[in-house]
C-alpha positions as CSV (number, residue, x, y, z in Angstrom):
1,X,117.7,79.3,62.3
2,X,114.1,78.3,62.8
3,X,112.6,76.3,65.7
4,X,112.5,73.3,63.5
5,X,116.2,73.6,62.6
6,X,117.1,73.9,66.3
7,X,114.9,70.9,67.1
8,X,116.7,68.9,64.4
9,X,120.1,70.0,65.7
10,X,119.2,69.1,69.3
11,X,118.0,65.7,68.1
12,X,121.3,65.0,66.3
13,X,123.3,66.1,69.3
14,X,121.2,64.0,71.6
15,X,121.6,60.9,69.3
16,X,125.4,61.3,69.3
17,X,125.5,61.7,73.1
18,X,123.1,58.8,73.7
19,X,125.2,56.5,71.4
20,X,128.4,57.5,73.2
21,X,127.0,57.1,76.7
22,X,125.5,53.7,75.9
23,X,128.8,52.4,74.5
24,X,131.4,54.1,76.8
25,X,129.7,55.5,79.9
26,X,126.5,54.9,81.7
27,X,122.9,55.9,82.1
28,X,123.7,58.5,84.7
29,X,126.1,60.4,82.4
30,X,123.4,60.3,79.7
31,X,120.8,61.8,82.0
32,X,123.1,64.6,83.0
33,X,124.1,65.2,79.3
34,X,120.4,65.4,78.3
35,X,119.8,67.9,81.1
36,X,122.7,70.1,79.7
37,X,121.4,69.7,76.1
38,X,118.0,70.9,77.3
39,X,119.5,73.9,79.1
40,X,121.5,74.8,76.0
41,X,118.5,74.5,73.8
42,X,116.4,76.8,76.0
43,X,118.9,79.6,76.1
44,X,118.0,82.5,73.8
45,X,119.6,82.7,71.4
46,X,120.6,79.1,71.7
47,X,124.3,78.6,71.5
48,X,123.6,75.3,69.7
49,X,122.7,77.3,66.6
50,X,126.4,77.7,65.9
51,X,128.9,74.9,65.5
52,X,129.1,71.2,64.5
53,X,126.9,68.6,66.3
54,X,129.8,66.3,67.0
55,X,131.8,69.1,68.7
56,X,128.7,70.0,70.8
57,X,128.3,66.4,71.8
58,X,131.9,65.9,72.7
59,X,132.0,69.3,74.5
60,X,129.0,68.4,76.6
61,X,130.5,65.0,77.6
62,X,133.9,66.7,78.3
63,X,132.3,69.4,80.5
64,X,130.3,66.8,82.5
65,X,133.4,64.6,82.6
66,X,135.5,67.4,84.1
67,X,133.0,67.8,87.0
68,X,132.9,64.0,87.6
69,X,136.6,63.2,87.1
70,X,135.9,61.1,84.0
71,X,139.6,61.1,83.0
72,X,140.8,59.9,86.3
73,X,141.6,56.1,86.4
74,X,140.5,55.8,90.0
75,X,136.9,56.7,89.1
76,X,134.3,54.7,87.2
77,X,133.4,55.1,84.4
78,X,136.8,56.1,83.0
79,X,137.9,57.1,79.5
80,X,140.7,59.2,78.1
81,X,140.3,62.5,76.4
82,X,141.8,60.9,73.3
83,X,139.1,58.2,73.3
84,X,136.4,60.9,73.5
85,X,137.9,62.8,70.5
86,X,138.5,59.7,68.5
87,X,134.9,58.6,68.9
88,X,133.5,61.9,67.7
89,X,136.4,62.6,65.2
90,X,137.0,66.0,66.9
91,X,140.1,68.0,67.8
92,X,141.1,68.3,71.5
93,X,141.5,72.1,71.4
94,X,138.0,72.6,69.8
95,X,136.3,70.3,72.2
96,X,138.2,71.8,75.1
97,X,137.1,75.3,74.1
98,X,133.5,74.2,73.7
99,X,133.5,72.4,77.1
100,X,135.0,75.5,78.8
101,X,132.2,77.6,77.2
102,X,129.6,75.2,78.6
103,X,131.2,75.1,82.1
104,X,131.4,78.9,82.2
105,X,127.8,79.2,81.0
106,X,126.4,77.0,83.8
107,X,129.1,77.7,86.4
108,X,130.2,74.0,86.5
109,X,133.0,73.1,88.8
110,X,134.1,70.0,90.7
111,X,133.0,71.0,94.1
112,X,129.7,72.9,94.0
113,X,127.9,71.8,90.8
114,X,125.6,69.2,92.4
115,X,123.2,69.4,89.5
116,X,125.9,68.1,87.1
117,X,127.5,65.5,89.4
118,X,126.9,61.7,89.3
119,X,125.4,60.2,92.5
120,X,128.7,58.7,93.6
121,X,130.4,62.1,93.2
122,X,127.8,63.9,95.2
123,X,128.0,61.3,98.0
124,X,131.8,61.6,98.1
125,X,131.8,65.4,97.8
126,X,132.9,66.9,101.2
127,X,130.4,69.7,100.8
128,X,127.4,67.3,100.1
129,X,127.0,66.7,103.9
130,X,127.4,70.4,104.7
131,X,124.8,73.1,104.8
132,X,125.0,76.8,105.3
133,X,123.4,78.1,108.5
134,X,123.7,81.8,109.4
135,X,126.6,82.1,106.9
136,X,128.6,79.2,108.4
137,X,129.0,75.7,107.1
138,X,127.7,73.0,109.5
139,X,127.4,69.3,109.1
140,X,124.0,68.2,107.9
141,X,123.6,65.8,110.8
142,X,123.8,68.8,113.2
143,X,120.5,70.3,112.1
144,X,117.0,69.1,112.9
145,X,115.7,66.2,110.8
146,X,112.9,68.2,109.1
147,X,115.6,70.6,107.8
148,X,117.8,67.7,106.7
149,X,114.9,66.5,104.6
150,X,114.5,69.9,103.0
151,X,118.2,69.9,102.1
152,X,118.1,66.3,100.7
153,X,115.0,67.0,98.6
154,X,116.6,70.3,97.2
155,X,119.8,68.5,96.3
156,X,118.0,65.7,94.5
157,X,116.7,68.4,92.2
158,X,120.2,69.9,91.8
159,X,119.4,72.8,94.0
160,X,120.8,73.9,97.3
161,X,119.4,75.7,100.4
162,X,120.7,77.7,103.3
163,X,119.1,78.6,106.6
164,X,119.0,81.7,108.7
165,X,117.9,81.9,112.3
166,X,116.7,85.1,114.0
């Protein structure tokens, strides 16, 4: 598949995800989904080269939704897995497998994948206010303000830092 064909496929997946997020989710999910699409398109060879666009779109939403408890009624936004598959006309097992592939590829999980979490999930994550110092977790408020700033800036970029003293 040529660069143009990949670009076309990425555009189609992005359009599907954008439409879904605008109708059923929110801007934050869209931003995270676009980040995942970008990462997938930059991998070589791009995994997007194989498979159907609707399955990729649903798989991306499902992977992000897994990290952010999208299918839990106590969280907003909320949808069911059935709604996701009905919207994209996809099968649960196919989307589940695609989402698992994406989660494994980017090491996505519910506790440490800050890059793929919504802001509210980050803020409610018990590890969000923790930082590693000399191999031990300590509360962010227990370190000097200038180091707290470094941690916050890194986490805004989806990164994490740890500190070592002599």
